[in-house]
N, CA and C atoms as a LAMMPS dump frame, in Angstrom:
ITEM: TIMESTEP
0
ITEM: NUMBER OF ATOMS
348
ITEM: BOX BOUNDS ff ff ff
-5.0000000000000000e+02 5.0000000000000000e+02
-5.0000000000000000e+02 5.0000000000000000e+02
-5.0000000000000000e+02 5.0000000000000000e+02
ITEM: ATOMS id mol type element x y z
1 1 1 N 0.845 -1.177 0
2 1 2 C 0 0 0
3 1 3 C 0.886 1.235 0
4 2 1 N 0.564 2.182 -0.847
5 2 2 C 1.409 3.367 -0.968
6 2 3 C 1.047 4.423 0.074
7 3 1 N 2.018 5.258 0.336
8 3 2 C 1.812 6.373 1.256
9 3 3 C 1.52 7.595 0.392
10 4 1 N 0.283 8.03 0.342
11 4 2 C -0.115 9.155 -0.501
12 4 3 C -0.36 10.365 0.382
13 5 1 N 0.397 11.464 0.148
14 5 2 C 0.174 12.652 0.973
15 5 3 C -1.133 13.329 0.603
16 6 1 N -1.744 14.052 1.537
17 6 2 C -2.971 14.768 1.229
18 6 3 C -2.746 15.887 0.214
19 7 1 N -3.817 16.355 -0.372
20 7 2 C -3.782 17.429 -1.361
21 7 3 C -3.026 18.643 -0.821
22 8 1 N -2.089 19.133 -1.611
23 8 2 C -1.305 20.339 -1.311
24 8 3 C -0.518 20.271 -0.016
25 9 1 N -0.239 19.089 0.485
26 9 2 C 0.617 18.958 1.657
27 9 3 C 1.978 18.508 1.152
28 10 1 N 2.992 19.375 1.209
29 10 2 C 4.274 19.031 0.584
30 10 3 C 5.05 17.964 1.347
31 11 1 N 5.752 17.142 0.595
32 11 2 C 6.714 16.199 1.151
33 11 3 C 8.096 16.767 0.859
34 12 1 N 8.941 16.839 1.886
35 12 2 C 10.269 17.423 1.752
36 12 3 C 11.312 16.301 1.815
37 13 1 N 12.298 16.372 0.94
38 13 2 C 13.367 15.388 0.878
39 13 3 C 14.713 16.1 0.934
40 14 1 N 15.663 15.528 1.654
41 14 2 C 17.026 16.036 1.677
42 14 3 C 17.769 15.404 0.503
43 15 1 N 18.396 16.226 -0.329
44 15 2 C 19.196 15.74 -1.451
45 15 3 C 20.635 15.657 -0.96
46 16 1 N 21.202 14.45 -1.045
47 16 2 C 22.554 14.242 -0.534
48 16 3 C 23.459 13.659 -1.603
49 17 1 N 24.725 13.978 -1.469
50 17 2 C 25.768 13.317 -2.238
51 17 3 C 26.639 12.632 -1.206
52 18 1 N 26.613 11.307 -1.203
53 18 2 C 27.209 10.511 -0.128
54 18 3 C 26.537 10.92 1.182
55 19 1 N 27.252 11.51 2.1
56 19 2 C 26.649 11.895 3.382
57 19 3 C 26.497 13.408 3.519
58 20 1 N 26.788 14.153 2.453
59 20 2 C 26.752 15.615 2.506
60 20 3 C 25.43 16.123 1.937
61 21 1 N 24.745 16.971 2.696
62 21 2 C 23.49 17.563 2.218
63 21 3 C 23.799 18.564 1.112
64 22 1 N 23.205 18.339 -0.051
65 22 2 C 23.441 19.205 -1.2
66 22 3 C 22.266 20.139 -1.471
67 23 1 N 21.1 19.858 -0.893
68 23 2 C 19.929 20.688 -1.117
69 23 3 C 18.669 19.986 -0.654
70 24 1 N 17.531 20.486 -1.098
71 24 2 C 16.247 19.886 -0.74
72 24 3 C 15.37 19.752 -1.981
73 25 1 N 14.494 18.768 -1.923
74 25 2 C 13.49 18.574 -2.954
75 25 3 C 12.119 18.577 -2.302
76 26 1 N 11.132 18.992 -3.036
77 26 2 C 9.779 19.078 -2.497
78 26 3 C 8.802 18.544 -3.543
79 27 1 N 7.819 17.777 -3.065
80 27 2 C 6.716 17.314 -3.92
81 27 3 C 5.426 17.822 -3.308
82 28 1 N 4.647 18.529 -4.104
83 28 2 C 3.319 18.983 -3.706
84 28 3 C 2.309 18.339 -4.651
85 29 1 N 1.25 17.804 -4.092
86 29 2 C 0.229 17.129 -4.899
87 29 3 C -0.911 18.1 -5.202
88 30 1 N -1.243 18.199 -6.496
89 30 2 C -2.41 18.963 -6.932
90 30 3 C -3.391 17.976 -7.558
91 31 1 N -4.672 18.273 -7.457
92 31 2 C -5.678 17.481 -8.151
93 31 3 C -6.424 18.398 -9.107
94 32 1 N -6.35 18.059 -10.4
95 32 2 C -6.999 18.851 -11.446
96 32 3 C -7.766 17.89 -12.34
97 33 1 N -9.074 18.09 -12.461
98 33 2 C -9.913 17.222 -13.295
99 33 3 C -9.699 15.743 -12.973
100 34 1 N -9.691 15.424 -11.706
101 34 2 C -9.542 14.058 -11.195
102 34 3 C -8.178 13.445 -11.486
103 35 1 N -7.217 14.244 -11.936
104 35 2 C -5.857 13.753 -12.141
105 35 3 C -4.971 14.254 -11.01
106 36 1 N -4.136 13.333 -10.499
107 36 2 C -3.168 13.711 -9.464
108 36 3 C -1.898 14.204 -10.151
109 37 1 N -1.493 15.412 -9.814
110 37 2 C -0.288 16.003 -10.383
111 37 3 C 0.72 16.203 -9.259
112 38 1 N 1.885 15.587 -9.397
113 38 2 C 2.974 15.801 -8.457
114 38 3 C 3.841 16.923 -8.975
115 39 1 N 3.873 18.044 -8.259
116 39 2 C 4.658 19.198 -8.685
117 39 3 C 5.973 19.206 -7.907
118 40 1 N 7.08 19.158 -8.639
119 40 2 C 8.406 19.077 -8.048
120 40 3 C 9.036 20.447 -7.896
121 41 1 N 9.851 20.555 -6.877
122 41 2 C 10.705 21.723 -6.688
123 41 3 C 12.038 21.206 -6.171
124 42 1 N 13.131 21.669 -6.753
125 42 2 C 14.462 21.25 -6.344
126 42 3 C 15.3 22.498 -6.085
127 43 1 N 15.906 22.561 -4.904
128 43 2 C 16.776 23.685 -4.55
129 43 3 C 18.119 23.12 -4.092
130 44 1 N 19.173 23.446 -4.829
131 44 2 C 20.505 22.965 -4.497
132 44 3 C 21.362 24.096 -3.957
133 45 1 N 22.272 23.739 -3.042
134 45 2 C 23.255 24.711 -2.586
135 45 3 C 24.115 25.12 -3.78
136 46 1 N 24.599 26.345 -3.738
137 46 2 C 25.349 26.891 -4.865
138 46 3 C 26.511 25.998 -5.3
139 47 1 N 27.241 25.447 -4.331
140 47 2 C 28.42 24.64 -4.663
141 47 3 C 28.074 23.299 -5.309
142 48 1 N 26.804 22.895 -5.287
143 48 2 C 26.392 21.624 -5.875
144 48 3 C 25.716 21.786 -7.237
145 49 1 N 25.582 22.997 -7.689
146 49 2 C 24.954 23.23 -8.998
147 49 3 C 25.92 22.863 -10.121
148 50 1 N 25.378 22.535 -11.279
149 50 2 C 26.158 22.168 -12.474
150 50 3 C 27.02 20.921 -12.265
151 51 1 N 26.558 19.989 -11.449
152 51 2 C 27.292 18.746 -11.226
153 51 3 C 26.416 17.522 -11.479
154 52 1 N 25.311 17.689 -12.158
155 52 2 C 24.362 16.622 -12.514
156 52 3 C 23.602 16.041 -11.331
157 53 1 N 23.84 16.53 -10.131
158 53 2 C 23.1 16.018 -8.976
159 53 3 C 21.633 16.445 -9.051
160 54 1 N 21.373 17.617 -9.626
161 54 2 C 19.99 18.088 -9.78
162 54 3 C 19.187 17.18 -10.688
163 55 1 N 19.789 16.791 -11.795
164 55 2 C 19.112 15.901 -12.736
165 55 3 C 18.811 14.556 -12.082
166 56 1 N 19.738 14.029 -11.304
167 56 2 C 19.513 12.773 -10.591
168 56 3 C 18.392 12.926 -9.574
169 57 1 N 18.401 14.036 -8.837
170 57 2 C 17.345 14.29 -7.841
171 57 3 C 15.982 14.4 -8.518
172 58 1 N 15.929 15.07 -9.655
173 58 2 C 14.668 15.22 -10.4
174 58 3 C 14.139 13.842 -10.803
175 59 1 N 15.02 12.987 -11.294
176 59 2 C 14.613 11.64 -11.703
177 59 3 C 14.078 10.846 -10.516
178 60 1 N 14.764 10.895 -9.374
179 60 2 C 14.323 10.161 -8.192
180 60 3 C 13.009 10.705 -7.642
181 61 1 N 12.848 12.024 -7.628
182 61 2 C 11.591 12.616 -7.144
183 61 3 C 10.437 12.271 -8.085
184 62 1 N 10.705 12.249 -9.381
185 62 2 C 9.672 11.873 -10.357
186 62 3 C 9.215 10.446 -10.126
187 63 1 N 10.17 9.556 -9.892
188 63 2 C 9.85 8.155 -9.605
189 63 3 C 9.008 8.047 -8.332
190 64 1 N 9.341 8.837 -7.317
191 64 2 C 8.572 8.866 -6.065
192 64 3 C 7.119 9.272 -6.345
193 65 1 N 6.937 10.274 -7.201
194 65 2 C 5.58 10.732 -7.539
195 65 3 C 4.748 9.626 -8.159
196 66 1 N 5.344 8.9 -9.084
197 66 2 C 4.604 7.871 -9.819
198 66 3 C 4.394 6.615 -8.976
199 67 1 N 5.443 6.115 -8.363
200 67 2 C 5.365 4.831 -7.657
201 67 3 C 4.729 4.936 -6.277
202 68 1 N 5.118 5.919 -5.495
203 68 2 C 4.63 6.024 -4.123
204 68 3 C 3.342 6.84 -4.011
205 69 1 N 3.266 7.94 -4.758
206 69 2 C 2.143 8.862 -4.593
207 69 3 C 1.072 8.694 -5.658
208 70 1 N 1.287 7.743 -6.582
209 70 2 C 0.299 7.401 -7.615
210 70 3 C -0.164 8.614 -8.419
211 71 1 N 0.784 9.442 -8.834
212 71 2 C 0.455 10.623 -9.634
213 71 3 C 0.276 10.233 -11.096
214 72 1 N -0.683 10.878 -11.74
215 72 2 C -0.906 10.684 -13.166
216 72 3 C 0.072 11.517 -13.989
217 73 1 N 0.442 12.673 -13.451
218 73 2 C 1.335 13.611 -14.132
219 73 3 C 2.378 14.079 -13.132
220 74 1 N 3.608 14.244 -13.599
221 74 2 C 4.66 14.857 -12.799
222 74 3 C 5.028 16.158 -13.51
223 75 1 N 5.076 17.246 -12.764
224 75 2 C 5.301 18.555 -13.373
225 75 3 C 6.245 19.387 -12.514
226 76 1 N 6.688 20.483 -13.071
227 76 2 C 7.471 21.47 -12.329
228 76 3 C 7.169 22.835 -12.932
229 77 1 N 7.135 23.84 -12.091
230 77 2 C 6.968 25.215 -12.535
231 77 3 C 8.305 25.921 -12.362
232 78 1 N 8.809 26.488 -13.445
233 78 2 C 10.142 27.075 -13.447
234 78 3 C 10.045 28.518 -13.94
235 79 1 N 10.668 29.426 -13.197
236 79 2 C 10.681 30.822 -13.619
237 79 3 C 11.381 30.919 -14.972
238 80 1 N 10.817 31.688 -15.882
239 80 2 C 11.312 31.702 -17.261
240 80 3 C 12.765 32.148 -17.39
241 81 1 N 13.305 32.839 -16.409
242 81 2 C 14.698 33.288 -16.465
243 81 3 C 15.672 32.265 -15.893
244 82 1 N 15.163 31.158 -15.323
245 82 2 C 16.018 30.152 -14.693
246 82 3 C 16.374 29.068 -15.705
247 83 1 N 17.263 29.409 -16.632
248 83 2 C 17.599 28.479 -17.712
249 83 3 C 18.306 27.226 -17.2
250 84 1 N 19.104 27.322 -16.134
251 84 2 C 19.788 26.137 -15.601
252 84 3 C 18.788 25.099 -15.115
253 85 1 N 17.752 25.532 -14.389
254 85 2 C 16.736 24.583 -13.921
255 85 3 C 15.94 24.008 -15.083
256 86 1 N 15.591 24.846 -16.036
257 86 2 C 14.845 24.365 -17.197
258 86 3 C 15.65 23.296 -17.933
259 87 1 N 16.936 23.528 -18.124
260 87 2 C 17.792 22.55 -18.801
261 87 3 C 17.876 21.256 -17.991
262 88 1 N 18.011 21.357 -16.671
263 88 2 C 18.09 20.147 -15.832
264 88 3 C 16.821 19.313 -15.957
265 89 1 N 15.656 19.96 -15.94
266 89 2 C 14.398 19.22 -16.063
267 89 3 C 14.255 18.612 -17.458
268 90 1 N 14.638 19.344 -18.493
269 90 2 C 14.551 18.808 -19.853
270 90 3 C 15.491 17.61 -20.018
271 91 1 N 16.674 17.682 -19.445
272 91 2 C 17.618 16.558 -19.52
273 91 3 C 17.119 15.345 -18.743
274 92 1 N 16.29 15.586 -17.738
275 92 2 C 15.728 14.477 -16.944
276 92 3 C 14.498 13.863 -17.611
277 93 1 N 14.149 14.327 -18.812
278 93 2 C 13.049 13.722 -19.559
279 93 3 C 11.758 14.524 -19.581
280 94 1 N 11.743 15.698 -18.971
281 94 2 C 10.553 16.545 -18.99
282 94 3 C 10.444 17.252 -20.335
283 95 1 N 9.237 17.652 -20.687
284 95 2 C 9.004 18.417 -21.913
285 95 3 C 8.228 19.677 -21.551
286 96 1 N 8.423 20.701 -22.342
287 96 2 C 7.724 21.96 -22.117
288 96 3 C 6.232 21.758 -22.326
289 97 1 N 5.445 22.124 -21.324
290 97 2 C 4.001 21.945 -21.405
291 97 3 C 3.3 23.25 -21.756
292 98 1 N 3.715 24.334 -21.138
293 98 2 C 3.115 25.625 -21.455
294 98 3 C 4.191 26.695 -21.387
295 99 1 N 4.194 27.623 -22.345
296 99 2 C 5.212 28.665 -22.344
297 99 3 C 4.981 29.715 -21.263
298 100 1 N 3.779 29.802 -20.754
299 100 2 C 3.478 30.798 -19.728
300 100 3 C 2.488 30.209 -18.752
301 101 1 N 2.87 30.19 -17.507
302 101 2 C 2.028 29.599 -16.474
303 101 3 C 1.814 30.658 -15.404
304 102 1 N 0.592 31.109 -15.217
305 102 2 C 0.343 32.268 -14.359
306 102 3 C -0.411 31.936 -13.07
307 103 1 N -0.34 30.7 -12.595
308 103 2 C -1.043 30.347 -11.364
309 103 3 C -0.339 30.841 -10.107
310 104 1 N 0.853 31.382 -10.259
311 104 2 C 1.625 31.835 -9.112
312 104 3 C 1.162 33.21 -8.648
313 105 1 N 1.41 33.497 -7.384
314 105 2 C 1.02 34.776 -6.811
315 105 3 C 1.946 35.91 -7.212
316 106 1 N 3.096 35.592 -7.761
317 106 2 C 4.034 36.635 -8.159
318 106 3 C 3.57 37.233 -9.48
319 107 1 N 2.898 38.342 -9.403
320 107 2 C 2.259 38.931 -10.586
321 107 3 C 3.257 39.273 -11.677
322 108 1 N 4.46 39.696 -11.314
323 108 2 C 5.418 40.124 -12.329
324 108 3 C 6.246 38.973 -12.899
325 109 1 N 6.178 37.807 -12.279
326 109 2 C 7.014 36.688 -12.725
327 109 3 C 6.307 35.891 -13.815
328 110 1 N 7.071 35.421 -14.767
329 110 2 C 6.543 34.522 -15.788
330 110 3 C 7.141 33.143 -15.547
331 111 1 N 6.296 32.13 -15.625
332 111 2 C 6.706 30.765 -15.308
333 111 3 C 6.395 29.862 -16.482
334 112 1 N 7.164 28.811 -16.618
335 112 2 C 6.859 27.759 -17.575
336 112 3 C 6.568 26.491 -16.785
337 113 1 N 5.721 25.656 -17.325
338 113 2 C 5.431 24.369 -16.691
339 113 3 C 5.98 23.282 -17.607
340 114 1 N 6.682 22.345 -16.985
341 114 2 C 7.184 21.185 -17.716
342 114 3 C 6.535 19.94 -17.148
343 115 1 N 6.308 18.955 -18.003
344 115 2 C 5.704 17.676 -17.593
345 115 3 C 6.671 16.552 -17.913
346 116 1 N 6.576 15.499 -17.114
347 116 2 C 7.396 14.3 -17.321
348 116 3 C 6.593 13.289 -18.095
């Protein structure tokens, strides 16, 4: 039996390389039209960026969404100016879903949504 978190209750994961904490990952579950969407967020410490650890973390978090949380869709919302994160998600197998995603409260920010 899987452990499914409640709607919009985030699950937080420590991203490690060996025994060193490199950052955190977060999964938030959304339900849209009876589909469960696992929305990922990955934040790495500056010294761990550009070392492929983000791509590995994205892959593991995506697997967690599908296998443990029974999500129909795995997604991420990325600020349009964050090209490093967009590239990491695309390399992990995500595809651009929408060029502009405005569900965020930051009125001036433009976001893109990617799906796995």
